[in-house]
C-alpha positions as CSV (number, residue, x, y, z in Angstrom):
1,M,13.9,47.4,-9.2
2,N,15.5,45.7,-6.0
3,N,15.9,41.9,-5.4
4,K,12.8,41.8,-2.6
5,M,10.3,44.1,-5.3
6,R,11.2,41.2,-7.8
7,S,10.3,38.5,-5.3
8,V,6.7,39.9,-4.6
9,L,5.9,40.6,-8.0
10,A,7.0,36.8,-8.9
11,I,4.9,36.0,-6.0
12,L,1.8,37.9,-7.1
13,L,2.2,36.6,-10.9
14,A,2.0,33.2,-9.7
15,M,-1.2,33.6,-7.5
16,T,-2.8,35.1,-10.8
17,C,-1.9,32.3,-12.6
18,I,-3.1,30.0,-10.2
19,S,-6.5,31.7,-10.0
20,V,-6.9,32.1,-13.8
21,N,-5.9,28.2,-14.6
22,G,-8.1,26.9,-11.7
23,E,-5.7,24.1,-11.5
24,D,-3.6,22.5,-8.8
25,P,-0.1,22.0,-9.5
26,Y,2.0,19.5,-11.4
27,L,4.7,17.4,-10.7
28,F,6.6,15.6,-13.6
29,Y,8.8,12.4,-13.1
30,E,10.4,10.6,-15.9
31,W,11.7,7.0,-14.8
32,K,14.1,4.7,-16.8
33,V,13.4,1.0,-15.4
34,T,16.0,-1.2,-16.0
35,Y,17.9,-4.3,-14.4
36,G,21.3,-4.0,-12.5
37,T,23.1,-5.9,-10.3
38,L,23.1,-5.5,-6.7
39,S,23.7,-7.3,-3.2
40,P,20.8,-6.8,-1.0
41,L,21.6,-9.6,1.3
42,G,25.7,-10.1,0.3
43,V,24.7,-12.4,-2.6
44,P,25.0,-10.7,-6.2
45,Q,21.8,-10.6,-8.2
46,K,19.6,-8.8,-10.8
47,V,17.4,-6.2,-9.1
48,I,15.0,-3.6,-10.5
49,L,16.4,0.0,-10.8
50,I,14.5,2.9,-11.4
51,N,17.2,5.8,-12.5
52,N,19.6,3.3,-11.5
53,Q,18.2,3.5,-7.8
54,F,17.2,0.8,-5.3
55,P,14.8,1.7,-4.1
56,G,13.3,3.9,-6.4
57,P,13.3,8.0,-6.1
58,R,11.0,9.5,-4.2
59,I,7.9,11.0,-5.4
60,N,6.9,13.8,-2.7
61,G,3.8,15.6,-3.5
62,T,1.2,18.1,-1.6
63,S,-2.5,17.3,-1.4
64,N,-4.3,17.6,-4.8
65,N,-1.0,17.7,-6.8
66,N,-1.2,16.4,-10.1
67,I,1.5,13.7,-10.9
68,H,2.9,12.6,-14.2
69,V,4.9,9.6,-14.3
70,N,6.6,8.7,-17.5
71,V,7.8,5.2,-17.4
72,F,10.2,3.9,-19.7
73,N,10.1,0.0,-19.7
74,Q,13.7,-1.3,-20.4
75,L,13.0,-4.5,-19.1
76,D,12.8,-7.7,-21.1
77,E,8.9,-8.3,-20.2
78,P,5.8,-5.9,-19.5
79,L,5.4,-3.9,-16.7
80,L,3.0,-1.8,-14.5
81,F,3.3,0.2,-11.5
82,T,0.6,0.4,-8.7
83,W,0.5,3.5,-6.3
84,N,-0.4,1.6,-3.0
85,G,-2.6,3.7,-1.1
86,I,-3.2,6.8,-3.4
87,Q,-7.0,6.5,-4.0
88,Q,-7.3,7.6,-7.6
89,R,-10.6,9.5,-7.1
90,K,-12.7,8.9,-10.3
91,N,-9.7,7.5,-11.9
92,S,-9.3,3.9,-11.6
93,W,-7.7,4.0,-15.0
94,Q,-4.3,4.9,-13.6
95,E,-4.5,2.0,-10.7
96,G,-1.8,-0.1,-12.5
97,T,-3.2,-3.5,-12.2
98,L,-3.7,-6.1,-14.7
99,G,-7.4,-5.7,-14.2
100,T,-7.5,-2.0,-14.8
101,N,-4.5,-1.7,-17.3
102,C,-3.1,-3.3,-20.2
103,P,0.9,-3.8,-19.3
104,I,3.5,-1.5,-20.9
105,P,5.4,-3.5,-23.3
106,P,8.8,-3.7,-22.9
107,G,10.9,-1.0,-25.3
108,T,7.9,1.3,-24.9
109,N,6.9,4.2,-22.2
110,Y,3.5,4.8,-20.8
111,T,2.7,8.0,-18.5
112,Y,0.7,7.6,-15.5
113,R,-1.5,10.8,-14.8
114,F,-3.1,11.1,-11.1
115,Q,-4.1,13.6,-8.7
116,V,-3.5,13.1,-4.9
117,K,-7.0,14.2,-4.2
118,D,-7.8,14.8,-0.6
119,Q,-4.9,12.9,0.7
120,I,-1.9,13.5,3.2
121,G,-0.1,10.5,4.1
122,S,3.0,7.8,3.7
123,Y,2.5,5.4,0.6
124,Y,4.8,3.5,-1.9
125,Y,4.8,2.2,-5.5
126,Y,5.9,-1.3,-6.8
127,P,5.4,-3.1,-9.9
128,T,2.3,-5.1,-10.1
129,T,3.4,-7.7,-13.4
130,G,5.2,-11.1,-13.3
131,L,6.3,-11.2,-9.8
132,L,8.7,-7.9,-10.5
133,R,8.2,-6.9,-7.2
134,A,10.6,-9.9,-6.0
135,A,13.2,-8.0,-7.5
136,G,12.8,-4.6,-6.4
137,G,11.4,-1.6,-8.2
138,Y,9.7,-0.1,-5.3
139,G,10.0,3.3,-3.7
140,P,8.2,5.8,-1.2
141,L,5.7,8.1,-2.0
142,T,4.9,10.8,0.0
143,V,1.8,13.6,0.5
144,V,2.1,16.6,2.8
145,S,-0.6,19.1,4.0
146,R,-1.2,22.2,2.3
147,A,0.3,25.3,3.6
148,L,-2.9,26.7,5.2
149,I,-3.9,23.2,6.5
150,P,-2.8,22.4,10.3
151,V,-0.6,19.7,11.4
152,P,-0.5,18.4,14.7
153,F,3.1,18.5,15.6
154,D,5.8,20.8,14.9
155,K,7.7,20.5,11.5
156,P,10.4,18.3,12.1
157,E,14.0,18.9,11.2
158,D,13.7,16.2,8.4
159,D,11.2,13.7,6.7
160,Y,13.3,10.3,6.1
161,T,11.5,7.2,4.6
162,V,12.3,3.7,5.7
163,L,11.4,1.0,3.2
164,V,11.7,-2.3,5.1
165,G,11.0,-5.7,3.8
166,D,11.6,-9.4,3.5
167,W,14.0,-10.8,0.7
168,Y,15.0,-13.7,-1.5
169,T,17.8,-14.3,-2.9
170,K,16.5,-16.2,-6.2
171,S,15.6,-14.1,-8.9
172,H,11.8,-13.2,-9.9
173,T,12.1,-15.4,-12.6
174,E,13.2,-18.5,-10.4
175,L,10.4,-17.7,-7.8
176,R,7.9,-17.3,-10.7
177,S,8.7,-20.7,-11.8
178,M,8.2,-22.1,-8.5
179,L,4.6,-20.5,-8.0
180,D,3.8,-21.6,-11.7
181,T,4.8,-25.3,-10.9
182,G,2.6,-25.4,-8.1
183,R,5.5,-25.0,-5.3
184,R,5.5,-22.8,-2.5
185,L,8.2,-20.2,-2.3
186,G,9.3,-21.0,1.4
187,R,10.7,-18.4,3.7
188,P,12.5,-15.4,2.6
189,Q,16.3,-15.2,3.0
190,G,16.6,-11.9,4.9
191,L,15.5,-8.5,5.5
192,V,16.3,-5.3,3.8
193,I,16.1,-1.6,4.9
194,N,16.2,0.6,2.0
195,G,17.6,-2.2,-0.1
196,K,20.5,-3.0,2.4
197,S,20.4,-5.5,5.4
198,G,23.3,-4.1,7.5
199,K,25.8,-5.6,9.2
200,G,25.5,-4.6,12.5
201,D,29.3,-4.6,13.2
202,G,29.6,-0.8,13.8
203,K,31.0,-0.6,10.2
204,D,28.2,0.3,8.0
205,E,27.9,3.9,7.1
206,P,25.1,5.9,8.3
207,M,21.8,5.9,6.7
208,Y,20.5,8.9,8.6
209,T,22.5,11.6,10.5
210,L,20.5,13.5,13.6
211,T,21.4,16.7,14.9
212,P,21.1,16.5,19.0
213,G,18.2,17.8,20.4
214,K,16.1,17.9,17.1
215,T,13.1,15.9,16.3
216,Y,13.2,13.9,12.9
217,R,10.1,12.1,11.2
218,F,10.5,8.6,10.0
219,R,7.9,7.1,7.4
220,F,8.0,3.6,7.7
221,C,6.3,0.9,5.1
222,N,6.4,-2.9,5.0
223,V,7.2,-3.5,1.2
224,G,7.8,-7.1,2.0
225,M,6.4,-10.2,0.3
226,K,5.4,-12.2,3.1
227,D,6.5,-11.6,6.8
228,S,5.2,-9.0,9.4
229,I,8.1,-7.0,10.9
230,N,8.5,-5.3,14.1
231,V,10.6,-2.0,14.1
232,R,12.4,0.0,16.8
233,F,15.1,2.6,17.2
234,Q,17.9,1.5,19.8
235,G,17.8,3.6,22.8
236,H,14.9,5.9,21.6
237,T,10.8,5.9,21.7
238,M,8.9,6.8,19.0
239,R,5.8,8.8,18.9
240,L,3.4,7.6,16.5
241,V,1.7,10.6,14.4
242,E,0.2,8.8,11.2
243,I,-1.2,5.9,9.8
244,E,-2.0,5.7,5.9
245,G,-3.1,9.2,5.6
246,S,-4.9,9.5,9.0
247,H,-3.8,11.5,11.8
248,V,-3.7,9.5,15.0
249,V,-3.5,10.1,18.8
250,Q,0.4,10.4,19.7
251,N,0.8,7.4,21.7
252,V,4.4,6.7,22.6
253,Y,5.9,3.1,21.5
254,D,9.1,1.1,22.3
255,S,8.7,-1.0,19.2
256,L,5.8,-0.9,16.3
257,D,4.6,-3.9,14.4
258,I,4.0,-3.3,10.8
259,H,2.3,-5.7,8.6
260,L,2.6,-6.3,5.0
261,G,1.6,-3.3,2.9
262,Q,1.4,-0.9,6.1
263,C,2.8,2.3,6.4
264,L,3.1,4.8,9.2
265,S,4.9,7.7,10.9
266,V,6.6,8.7,13.9
267,L,8.7,11.3,15.4
268,V,12.1,10.4,16.9
269,T,13.7,13.2,19.4
270,A,18.0,13.2,19.2
271,D,17.8,13.6,23.4
272,K,20.2,10.6,23.8
273,E,24.0,10.4,24.2
274,P,25.8,11.9,20.8
275,K,26.8,8.4,19.4
276,D,25.6,5.9,16.9
277,Y,22.4,3.8,17.1
278,F,20.6,1.3,15.2
279,I,17.2,1.0,13.8
280,V,16.4,-2.7,14.3
281,A,13.7,-4.4,12.2
282,S,13.0,-8.2,12.6
283,T,10.5,-10.4,11.1
284,R,7.6,-11.5,13.2
285,F,5.5,-14.8,13.8
286,T,8.3,-17.0,12.4
287,K,10.4,-19.9,14.0
288,E,13.8,-18.3,12.9
289,P,13.4,-14.3,13.2
290,H,15.3,-12.5,10.2
291,T,16.9,-9.3,11.5
292,A,18.3,-6.2,9.5
293,T,20.0,-2.9,11.0
294,A,20.5,0.7,9.9
295,T,22.9,3.0,11.5
296,I,21.7,6.2,12.6
297,R,24.6,8.7,13.7
298,Y,24.4,11.9,15.7
299,A,26.3,14.4,14.0
300,N,29.8,14.6,15.1
301,S,29.9,11.1,16.7
302,K,32.4,8.9,16.7
303,S,31.3,6.3,19.2
304,P,30.1,3.1,17.8
305,A,26.5,1.7,18.3
306,S,25.9,-1.0,21.0
307,P,26.0,-4.5,19.4
308,Q,23.2,-5.1,22.2
309,L,20.1,-4.9,20.1
310,P,16.5,-4.1,21.4
311,K,14.6,-7.3,21.4
312,A,11.1,-7.7,19.4
313,P,8.0,-8.9,21.6
314,E,6.6,-12.2,20.9
315,G,3.2,-13.7,20.3
316,W,0.4,-12.0,18.1
317,E,-1.6,-11.2,21.4
318,W,0.7,-8.5,21.8
319,S,0.6,-7.2,18.3
320,L,-3.6,-7.4,18.7
321,N,-3.2,-5.3,21.7
322,Q,-1.1,-2.6,19.8
323,F,-3.7,-2.3,17.1
324,R,-6.5,-1.9,19.8
325,S,-4.2,1.2,20.9
326,F,-4.4,3.0,17.7
327,R,-6.8,5.6,17.6
328,W,-8.3,8.3,15.1
329,N,-7.4,11.7,16.2
330,L,-10.8,13.1,16.1
331,T,-9.8,16.7,16.5
332,N,-6.9,17.4,14.1
333,S,-7.4,17.8,10.3
334,A,-6.1,15.5,7.4
335,A,-6.0,17.0,4.0
336,R,-9.1,19.1,4.5
337,P,-9.2,21.7,7.5
338,N,-12.5,20.3,9.2
339,P,-11.5,18.0,11.6
340,Q,-11.1,14.2,10.9
341,G,-13.8,13.5,13.5
342,S,-16.5,15.4,12.0
343,Y,-17.4,12.2,9.9
344,H,-19.5,10.1,11.9
345,Y,-18.8,6.7,10.1
346,G,-20.5,4.7,13.3
347,K,-23.9,6.5,12.9
348,I,-24.1,5.5,9.3
349,N,-26.4,2.2,8.6
350,I,-24.7,-0.7,7.4
351,S,-26.2,-1.5,3.9
352,R,-24.4,-4.5,2.8
353,T,-22.5,-7.1,4.7
354,I,-19.9,-9.0,2.6
355,K,-18.3,-11.8,4.5
356,L,-14.5,-12.9,2.7
357,V,-13.2,-16.5,3.9
358,T,-9.4,-17.0,2.7
359,S,-8.5,-20.6,1.9
360,A,-5.8,-22.3,0.0
361,G,-6.0,-25.8,-2.2
362,K,-4.9,-27.5,-5.3
363,V,-6.4,-27.2,-9.0
364,D,-5.2,-29.6,-11.3
365,G,-2.6,-30.6,-8.8
366,K,-1.0,-27.0,-8.3
367,L,-1.1,-24.8,-5.4
368,R,-3.8,-22.0,-5.4
369,Y,-5.4,-19.4,-3.0
370,A,-8.8,-18.0,-2.8
371,I,-11.3,-16.1,-1.3
372,N,-14.7,-17.8,-0.7
373,G,-13.8,-20.6,-2.9
374,I,-12.7,-18.3,-5.9
375,S,-9.2,-17.8,-6.8
376,H,-8.8,-14.7,-9.3
377,V,-7.2,-15.2,-12.8
378,D,-6.4,-12.2,-14.8
379,P,-8.0,-12.3,-18.1
380,P,-6.0,-11.4,-21.2
381,T,-8.4,-8.3,-21.6
382,P,-8.5,-5.9,-18.5
383,I,-11.5,-5.8,-17.0
384,R,-11.8,-2.4,-16.8
385,L,-11.7,-2.2,-20.4
386,A,-14.0,-4.6,-21.0
387,Q,-16.6,-2.7,-19.1
388,H,-15.9,0.2,-21.0
389,Y,-16.0,-1.3,-24.4
390,G,-19.4,-2.9,-23.3
391,V,-17.8,-6.5,-24.0
392,S,-18.0,-7.7,-20.3
393,D,-19.6,-10.9,-21.1
394,K,-17.3,-12.0,-23.5
395,V,-14.5,-11.8,-20.6
396,F,-15.7,-12.1,-16.9
397,K,-19.1,-12.7,-14.8
398,Y,-20.1,-10.6,-12.1
399,D,-20.3,-12.2,-8.5
400,L,-18.9,-15.2,-8.3
401,I,-17.9,-14.5,-4.9
402,K,-21.2,-14.8,-2.5
403,D,-21.8,-12.5,0.2
404,D,-22.3,-15.0,2.9
405,Y,-20.1,-17.7,2.2
406,K,-19.9,-20.9,4.2
407,P,-17.1,-23.4,3.4
408,T,-18.7,-26.9,3.4
409,G,-15.1,-28.8,2.9
410,E,-12.9,-30.2,5.8
411,D,-11.0,-27.5,8.0
412,G,-12.9,-24.6,6.6
413,Q,-11.9,-25.4,3.1
414,D,-13.8,-25.8,0.0
415,K,-13.6,-26.3,-3.7
416,I,-11.6,-24.0,-5.2
417,T,-12.8,-22.0,-8.8
418,L,-10.4,-20.4,-11.3
419,G,-11.9,-17.4,-13.2
420,P,-11.7,-13.6,-13.1
421,S,-13.6,-12.3,-9.8
422,V,-15.6,-9.4,-9.7
423,I,-18.0,-8.1,-7.0
424,N,-21.1,-5.5,-8.1
425,G,-21.1,-3.1,-5.7
426,T,-23.7,-0.3,-5.4
427,W,-22.9,3.4,-5.6
428,K,-22.6,5.4,-2.3
429,S,-23.6,2.1,-0.2
430,F,-22.0,2.1,3.2
431,V,-20.3,-1.6,3.1
432,E,-19.1,-3.6,6.1
433,F,-16.6,-6.2,4.8
434,V,-15.6,-8.9,7.5
435,I,-12.3,-10.9,6.5
436,E,-12.1,-14.2,8.2
437,N,-8.8,-15.9,8.3
438,P,-9.0,-19.7,8.9
439,G,-5.4,-20.4,8.6
440,K,-2.3,-20.4,10.6
441,S,-0.4,-17.6,9.9
442,V,-1.1,-13.6,9.5
443,Q,-2.8,-12.3,6.8
444,S,-2.7,-8.8,5.5
445,F,-5.3,-7.0,2.9
446,H,-5.5,-3.8,0.8
447,T,-8.2,-2.3,-0.7
448,S,-7.6,0.5,-3.6
449,G,-9.6,3.3,-4.3
450,Y,-11.0,3.5,-0.8
451,A,-9.9,4.3,3.0
452,F,-11.8,2.3,5.4
453,F,-12.4,2.1,9.3
454,A,-10.8,-0.8,10.9
455,V,-13.3,-1.1,13.6
456,S,-12.7,-4.7,15.0
457,I,-10.0,-7.9,15.1
458,E,-10.8,-10.6,17.2
459,P,-9.8,-14.3,17.4
460,G,-12.7,-16.9,16.6
461,R,-15.3,-16.3,13.8
462,W,-17.4,-13.7,13.0
463,S,-21.3,-13.5,13.7
464,P,-23.9,-10.3,13.9
465,E,-23.3,-10.3,17.6
466,K,-19.9,-9.4,17.3
467,R,-21.0,-5.9,16.5
468,K,-21.3,-4.7,19.9
469,N,-17.6,-4.8,20.1
470,Y,-16.8,-2.7,17.1
471,N,-15.0,0.6,17.8
472,L,-17.5,3.3,16.2
473,L,-16.3,6.1,17.7
474,D,-12.4,6.6,16.6
475,A,-11.3,3.4,14.6
476,V,-8.2,4.6,12.4
477,S,-9.2,5.4,8.6
478,R,-6.5,3.5,6.6
479,N,-6.2,1.3,3.4
480,T,-4.5,-2.0,5.1
481,I,-5.7,-4.4,7.6
482,Q,-4.1,-7.5,9.0
483,V,-5.9,-10.5,10.1
484,Y,-4.3,-12.9,12.7
485,P,-4.4,-16.7,12.5
486,N,-7.9,-18.1,13.2
487,S,-9.3,-14.7,13.5
488,F,-11.3,-11.9,12.0
489,A,-11.2,-8.5,10.8
490,V,-14.2,-6.0,10.1
491,I,-13.8,-2.9,7.9
492,M,-16.3,-0.3,7.1
493,T,-16.3,2.2,3.8
494,A,-18.7,4.4,1.7
495,L,-18.5,3.2,-1.9
496,D,-18.2,6.8,-3.2
497,N,-15.4,6.5,-5.8
498,A,-16.4,5.2,-8.8
499,G,-14.2,2.7,-10.7
500,L,-12.6,-0.7,-10.7
501,W,-10.6,-1.5,-7.6
502,N,-8.4,-4.3,-6.4
503,I,-9.0,-6.0,-3.1
504,R,-6.1,-7.9,-2.3
505,T,-3.9,-9.8,-0.1
506,N,-0.2,-8.1,0.4
507,S,1.2,-11.7,0.4
508,M,3.1,-11.8,-3.1
509,E,2.5,-15.7,-3.2
510,K,-1.0,-16.0,-2.4
511,H,-1.9,-12.6,-4.5
512,Y,0.1,-14.2,-7.5
513,L,-1.7,-17.4,-7.0
514,G,-5.4,-15.9,-6.9
515,Q,-6.2,-14.3,-3.6
516,Q,-7.8,-11.1,-4.7
517,F,-10.9,-9.6,-6.3
518,Y,-12.3,-6.8,-7.8
519,L,-14.8,-4.3,-6.7
520,S,-16.7,-2.7,-9.5
521,V,-18.3,0.6,-8.4
522,H,-20.6,2.8,-11.3
523,A,-22.8,5.2,-10.8
524,A,-26.3,4.4,-12.3
525,T,-25.8,7.4,-15.1
526,V,-22.4,7.6,-16.1
527,S,-20.7,11.3,-16.1
528,L,-17.8,13.3,-15.6
529,Q,-19.0,14.4,-12.5
530,D,-18.7,10.9,-11.1
531,E,-15.7,9.0,-13.1
532,Y,-13.1,10.5,-15.7
533,N,-13.1,9.2,-19.3
534,M,-10.5,6.8,-20.3
535,P,-7.2,9.0,-21.0
536,D,-6.4,9.4,-24.4
537,N,-3.0,7.4,-24.0
538,N,-4.4,4.4,-22.5
539,L,-2.9,1.3,-23.9
540,L,-5.2,-1.3,-25.5
541,C,-4.9,-5.2,-25.5
542,G,-7.1,-8.3,-25.7
543,I,-10.4,-8.3,-27.6
544,V,-10.6,-4.5,-27.4
545,K,-7.3,-3.9,-29.2
546,D,-9.2,-3.2,-32.5
547,L,-12.5,-1.8,-31.8
548,P,-13.7,1.9,-32.0
549,K,-13.2,3.7,-29.0
550,P,-16.4,4.5,-26.9
551,T,-18.1,7.9,-26.9
552,P,-16.6,9.9,-24.4
553,F,-18.3,10.6,-21.1
554,R,-20.0,14.2,-20.3
555,A,-20.5,16.1,-17.7
């Protein structure tokens, strides 16, 4: 039997196995999470490594793949990972936040098991416990389309990930101590691109190599802790093709603002003089911007990049106008073969409006951040476990956050109350969230469990009359939204994913000090059709640790 015939038989056998088993492919990863010493900003410091890498290894899947990540916690404190932007359909058990999961104790391991159901796009993961994100531990997570689903651009020569973010030279334990004692973190000391700052003197090793005439995909994510970032390519333009799992109208940009937690993809063609060039990242809306560079090299180039770096734009009005230029591509597919525009979100009646107002203040002399006057505190028993074991009343109260919040204090502030913050959502309702930012800095918010339609950002305060300005046709479906100073943003989503979902600021300081809440969404009759059972390997802690396990759900 010749090699060609063997290949054909192997393919037929594989197709038979898939049709018999009826399951999507599995990807298996094993991570050893440790400390190491690196110098992201030129100063040696303790950094979190995954398999001796910083950033961590790339998880690269295809729509509907099943992903297993066996995490060995070799740190000296508890650990959880969240998969920022992965919707965890029917499976908030894998969300990896302190409201859904018990942390992995030091010296033990835990396996996350989740499916990237009906998703494509650019995402990332990071640790959620104890301010560990300030020490690294983050990495890229990408999901590509299945072979039969059309993609609205030619296959690029290569597919690169670019994780940009601000960075502190203090350790995560020092930063945590500052917040625990009521102090602010202050400005980060610099920026890193894939864990490196770049000297920009022409002596840096190239991070990416390009072949003249070829087109490349660059997936950017802002994995930082405080600052919005602008990115640009020296001498090249960028064609925007994807934002957080949505294909978008392919406009061309000289530079792009990426706010905390946000990810996007651009295509860049190597059509300039063969030499070195810089990718440039710089902080936005700061008095003294930080800048980092990464070198891209045309193959066989021996000419250094020009020291003259392209400048970033100024002001947030420019950024707002750029946001308004982002449009959902209605005719192209995403994870499914049907066009994105076949979902007419603008024609769905709004079931509920929840207005969220951010604030800051002091409680017992210590700094806290809040939403609608409530500063979230994680209870010792994760909220989702308390729900599952029927002991919610011993752990938290629903709806401390009210839908129509009106601050009564000066300057839009109000008394701050500490406690676990959980909003009860109605299964399959269509909700309008209004996020108001009365502060002086740009905010960025993320919703786990859902993508939403970012229909509006405007200066001032929201009122029902503002609905006439909404984009009800081609707003981008995504999972993060920025809110500019003294402005509001409006997002819309259908609550069709049962579970417990974290809605949070992407600012590390504000998240740690309470600016987050959980959205609880459950069908009236619990069944496997709507939500998966608690995994058999689920870690237990708090008051449920020694309780008998509840009866599993049935289909």
